[in-house]
VORO-401283 format. One record per residue (C-alpha): residue in three letters; z, x negated, y negated; residue number from 1. Coordinates in steps of 0.25 Angstrom, whole numbers. Layout:
REM residues N
ala Z X Y NUM;
...
This chain:
REM residues 230
met 389 -434 -292 1;
pro 403 -440 -294 2;
pro 412 -431 -305 3;
pro 417 -439 -318 4;
pro 430 -446 -316 5;
leu 444 -440 -319 6;
ile 445 -439 -333 7;
pro 459 -437 -338 8;
pro 461 -426 -349 9;
ala 469 -436 -358 10;
ala 456 -445 -357 11;
thr 450 -449 -372 12;
ala 435 -448 -371 13;
ala 434 -463 -371 14;
glu 443 -463 -359 15;
ala 435 -452 -352 16;
arg 421 -461 -354 17;
ala 428 -473 -348 18;
leu 432 -465 -335 19;
leu 419 -459 -334 20;
glu 412 -473 -336 21;
ala 421 -480 -325 22;
thr 416 -470 -315 23;
gly 402 -473 -318 24;
trp 398 -464 -329 25;
arg 389 -469 -340 26;
gln 387 -465 -355 27;
val 374 -459 -356 28;
gly 376 -453 -370 29;
val 383 -453 -383 30;
gly 383 -441 -393 31;
asp 391 -438 -406 32;
trp 402 -433 -398 33;
ser 403 -438 -384 34;
trp 398 -448 -374 35;
val 391 -444 -361 36;
leu 392 -451 -348 37;
ala 383 -449 -335 38;
asp 388 -450 -321 39;
gln 382 -460 -312 40;
thr 372 -451 -305 41;
asp 367 -445 -319 42;
ala 371 -430 -315 43;
met 383 -429 -324 44;
ala 387 -431 -338 45;
ala 400 -433 -345 46;
arg 401 -430 -360 47;
val 414 -436 -365 48;
thr 420 -432 -379 49;
pro 433 -434 -387 50;
phe 430 -423 -396 51;
asp 418 -411 -397 52;
pro 423 -397 -398 53;
ala 408 -392 -399 54;
tyr 403 -398 -385 55;
arg 416 -393 -378 56;
leu 412 -379 -382 57;
his 399 -381 -377 58;
ala 403 -388 -364 59;
gln 413 -377 -361 60;
ala 403 -366 -363 61;
cys 394 -374 -354 62;
leu 405 -375 -343 63;
asp 410 -360 -345 64;
gly 396 -353 -347 65;
pro 386 -348 -337 66;
pro 376 -359 -333 67;
asn 364 -361 -344 68;
arg 353 -370 -340 69;
trp 352 -375 -354 70;
leu 367 -381 -354 71;
pro 372 -392 -348 72;
lys 380 -391 -333 73;
ile 394 -395 -338 74;
asp 403 -397 -326 75;
ala 417 -399 -334 76;
ile 423 -402 -347 77;
leu 435 -413 -345 78;
pro 445 -413 -355 79;
leu 449 -426 -362 80;
arg 460 -428 -373 81;
arg 461 -419 -383 82;
glu 448 -412 -385 83;
gly 439 -423 -378 84;
tyr 431 -419 -366 85;
val 422 -423 -355 86;
val 409 -414 -351 87;
val 405 -417 -337 88;
met 391 -410 -336 89;
glu 377 -413 -331 90;
arg 369 -425 -335 91;
leu 360 -423 -346 92;
trp 349 -431 -352 93;
pro 340 -429 -366 94;
ala 330 -419 -366 95;
glu 316 -419 -371 96;
glu 317 -416 -386 97;
glu 306 -406 -389 98;
arg 310 -398 -377 99;
ala 325 -399 -382 100;
ala 321 -394 -396 101;
ala 313 -383 -390 102;
phe 326 -379 -383 103;
cys 334 -380 -395 104;
ala 323 -371 -402 105;
ala 324 -361 -391 106;
leu 338 -360 -392 107;
gly 337 -355 -406 108;
ile 351 -360 -411 109;
arg 352 -365 -425 110;
asn 357 -379 -425 111;
asp 368 -382 -435 112;
ser 367 -397 -434 113;
gly 354 -400 -441 114;
tyr 343 -399 -431 115;
ala 332 -388 -432 116;
pro 324 -385 -419 117;
pro 309 -384 -421 118;
gly 303 -370 -420 119;
asp 290 -374 -412 120;
leu 295 -378 -399 121;
pro 293 -369 -389 122;
phe 303 -368 -376 123;
ser 299 -362 -364 124;
glu 311 -364 -357 125;
ala 319 -352 -364 126;
asp 327 -342 -354 127;
asp 340 -334 -354 128;
his 347 -346 -353 129;
leu 343 -352 -366 130;
ile 347 -337 -373 131;
ala 361 -338 -366 132;
leu 362 -352 -371 133;
lys 359 -347 -385 134;
ala 370 -338 -385 135;
arg 379 -347 -378 136;
ile 378 -358 -390 137;
gln 379 -348 -400 138;
ala 392 -344 -394 139;
leu 397 -358 -394 140;
ile 393 -360 -409 141;
asp 401 -348 -413 142;
glu 413 -352 -405 143;
gly 412 -365 -412 144;
ala 412 -360 -425 145;
glu 424 -351 -423 146;
arg 432 -364 -418 147;
phe 429 -375 -427 148;
lys 427 -376 -443 149;
leu 418 -388 -440 150;
trp 409 -382 -431 151;
gly 395 -386 -432 152;
gly 388 -376 -423 153;
ser 374 -377 -416 154;
asp 368 -391 -411 155;
ile 356 -386 -404 156;
arg 346 -398 -405 157;
pro 339 -406 -395 158;
gly 348 -418 -395 159;
asn 359 -408 -389 160;
val 348 -404 -378 161;
met 347 -412 -365 162;
ala 342 -411 -352 163;
asp 347 -411 -337 164;
ala 340 -420 -325 165;
lys 331 -408 -324 166;
gly 326 -407 -338 167;
gln 334 -394 -340 168;
leu 337 -395 -356 169;
lys 353 -393 -359 170;
leu 360 -390 -372 171;
val 371 -400 -373 172;
asp 377 -399 -386 173;
pro 376 -387 -394 174;
val 386 -386 -404 175;
phe 394 -395 -413 176;
val 406 -398 -421 177;
arg 404 -404 -434 178;
gly 408 -419 -431 179;
leu 405 -423 -445 180;
gly 413 -411 -451 181;
ile 424 -416 -444 182;
val 423 -430 -449 183;
glu 421 -423 -464 184;
ala 433 -415 -462 185;
val 441 -427 -458 186;
arg 436 -435 -471 187;
asp 439 -423 -479 188;
gly 453 -420 -475 189;
arg 448 -406 -471 190;
his 458 -402 -460 191;
asp 455 -387 -461 192;
leu 441 -390 -455 193;
leu 449 -399 -445 194;
met 458 -390 -439 195;
asp 449 -386 -426 196;
phe 454 -400 -421 197;
ser 465 -408 -419 198;
arg 467 -422 -425 199;
glu 467 -428 -411 200;
ala 454 -422 -408 201;
leu 448 -427 -421 202;
glu 453 -441 -418 203;
asp 446 -439 -404 204;
phe 434 -435 -412 205;
met 433 -447 -419 206;
thr 430 -454 -406 207;
ile 417 -447 -403 208;
pro 405 -457 -402 209;
pro 402 -457 -418 210;
phe 414 -462 -422 211;
gln 415 -478 -420 212;
pro 427 -485 -421 213;
gly 430 -491 -435 214;
glu 435 -488 -449 215;
asp 426 -475 -451 216;
thr 432 -469 -438 217;
asp 446 -475 -441 218;
ala 446 -469 -455 219;
leu 442 -455 -451 220;
arg 454 -456 -441 221;
arg 464 -459 -453 222;
arg 458 -447 -461 223;
leu 460 -438 -448 224;
ser 474 -442 -448 225;
glu 476 -439 -462 226;
val 470 -426 -462 227;
tyr 478 -421 -450 228;
ala 491 -427 -456 229;
ala 489 -419 -469 230;
């Protein structure tokens, strides 16, 4: 399979996506924080984001830690401008929802984003890797809580469980920073809550998919300038 194109570290997320598309990669998904593109063979994917510190922790842990069959195989994390990055990884697909829900229940980590896993779904695939995964995710939750005032915590839910080409479940996005909390802190002038991030990083935050060009986004950018000028 061909490797992704050379992406300069100073590139923006938009420029990285353009470079990937110019070499035949195509967009296959859009999330709250990123765009996902797949290569021509459907063997590899590239998750492109201008700002997502929580996924960065997760991706680095996948890259550095011992292999775990419940985690995606990550080949590289390519830096972009400021705090943006591209994660080059195996291609994944949506998982069967009931099986994904049973996996979340078996993992046994309380969700902090509002999802309540059912308690009556059996999961016959539990193994030592699942036990090890629970400890690794808890370590991520603890690390994020130490590093970020606007840390959200665990986001273990079926929507964050996918499957590889053989049907093996993969936990893809288990932790989160409170994006809405960042927006509220900017609007409220709460620089004390924003000090974990530079002004430039938060400007890039305002280019993730939910932010559409227009007056609302422009007003939030002006408010950000005021907060950091104070």
